[in-house]
C-alpha positions in Angstrom: -67.6 -218.0 -71.5 -64.6 -220.4 -71.4 -64.8 -220.6 -75.2 -65.1 -217.1 -75.8 -62.3 -216.3 -73.4 -60.2 -218.7 -75.6 -61.1 -217.1 -78.9 -59.9 -213.6 -77.9 -57.0 -215.2 -76.0 -56.2 -216.7 -79.6 -57.0 -213.0 -81.5 -54.8 -211.2 -78.9 -52.1 -213.8 -79.9 -52.2 -213.3 -83.7 -52.5 -209.6 -83.5 -49.3 -209.8 -81.4 -47.6 -212.0 -84.1 -48.9 -209.6 -86.9 -47.4 -206.6 -84.9 -44.1 -208.1 -84.6 -44.1 -209.5 -88.1 -45.0 -205.8 -89.1 -42.4 -204.2 -86.5 -39.9 -206.3 -88.0 -40.6 -205.3 -91.9 -40.2 -201.8 -90.4 -36.9 -202.3 -88.8 -35.8 -203.7 -92.7 -37.2 -200.8 -94.3 -35.8 -198.5 -92.0 -32.2 -199.6 -92.3 -32.4 -200.0 -96.1 -33.3 -196.4 -96.0 -30.4 -195.3 -93.6 -28.0 -197.3 -95.6 -29.1 -195.8 -98.8 -28.5 -192.4 -97.1 -24.8 -193.1 -95.6 -24.0 -193.7 -98.8 -25.2 -191.0 -100.4 -24.1 -189.2 -97.8 -20.6 -190.4 -99.3 -20.9 -189.0 -102.7 -21.8 -185.3 -101.9 -19.0 -182.8 -101.2 -18.5 -182.6 -97.5 -16.1 -180.5 -95.6 -13.4 -182.3 -94.0 -14.6 -181.5 -90.3 -18.3 -181.9 -90.8 -20.7 -183.6 -88.5 -22.9 -186.4 -90.3 -25.5 -184.4 -92.8 -28.9 -184.4 -91.6 -31.0 -186.4 -94.1 -33.0 -183.3 -95.3 -29.2 -181.8 -95.5 -28.5 -184.5 -97.6 -31.1 -184.6 -100.0 -30.6 -180.7 -100.4 -27.3 -181.0 -101.3 -27.4 -184.0 -103.2 -29.8 -182.3 -105.2 -27.6 -179.3 -105.5 -24.6 -181.0 -106.2 -26.5 -183.2 -109.2 -27.5 -179.9 -110.9 -24.2 -178.5 -110.6 -22.8 -181.8 -112.4 -25.2 -181.7 -114.7 -24.5 -178.4 -115.9 -20.8 -179.1 -116.3 -21.7 -181.8 -118.3 -23.9 -179.6 -120.6 -21.4 -177.2 -120.7 -18.7 -179.3 -122.1 -15.9 -177.7 -120.0 -13.6 -179.4 -117.8 -15.5 -179.3 -114.0 -12.7 -177.8 -112.5 -12.8 -174.8 -115.1 -16.2 -174.7 -114.7 -16.2 -174.0 -111.2 -13.1 -171.7 -111.5 -15.5 -169.7 -114.0 -18.4 -169.8 -112.2 -16.3 -168.6 -109.0 -14.9 -165.6 -110.7 -18.0 -164.2 -113.6 -20.9 -165.8 -111.6 -21.6 -167.6 -114.8 -24.8 -168.5 -115.2 -26.9 -171.7 -116.4 -30.2 -172.8 -116.5 -29.7 -174.7 -113.7 -27.8 -172.8 -111.6 -30.5 -171.3 -109.3 -30.8 -175.2 -108.2 -27.0 -175.3 -107.5 -26.0 -171.9 -106.4 -26.0 -172.5 -103.2 -23.8 -171.0 -100.1 -23.3 -174.3 -98.7 -22.5 -175.8 -102.3 -20.3 -173.4 -103.3 -18.2 -173.2 -100.2 -17.5 -176.8 -100.5 -16.8 -176.7 -104.1 -13.0 -175.2 -102.5 -12.4 -178.4 -100.7 -12.8 -180.6 -103.7 -9.3 -181.9 -105.0 -9.5 -181.4 -108.3 -6.0 -182.7 -109.3 
């Protein structure tokens, strides 16, 4: 009976060590993900007064912004000219339905193009 108790105690200790190791790995993984989101947030256009974007808002904005940048590159136009043309005439492109969101277009007005 004493031997059984010792084995059970040893198994519980091993489980605890494994759980602690898993917790450390998960904490590192989450820190890495959060760091990546902070980096991404610093690359997408934001309003000067805006609170920190949520992860989902950051991803949605990044998708729209990447689509816009892709369209600008495909057009061969100067970025400022492209955005001005879009705002003035409603310029259409293959991907404009992805990036033509009120959220992104409002942010474009805050970009310092000069």
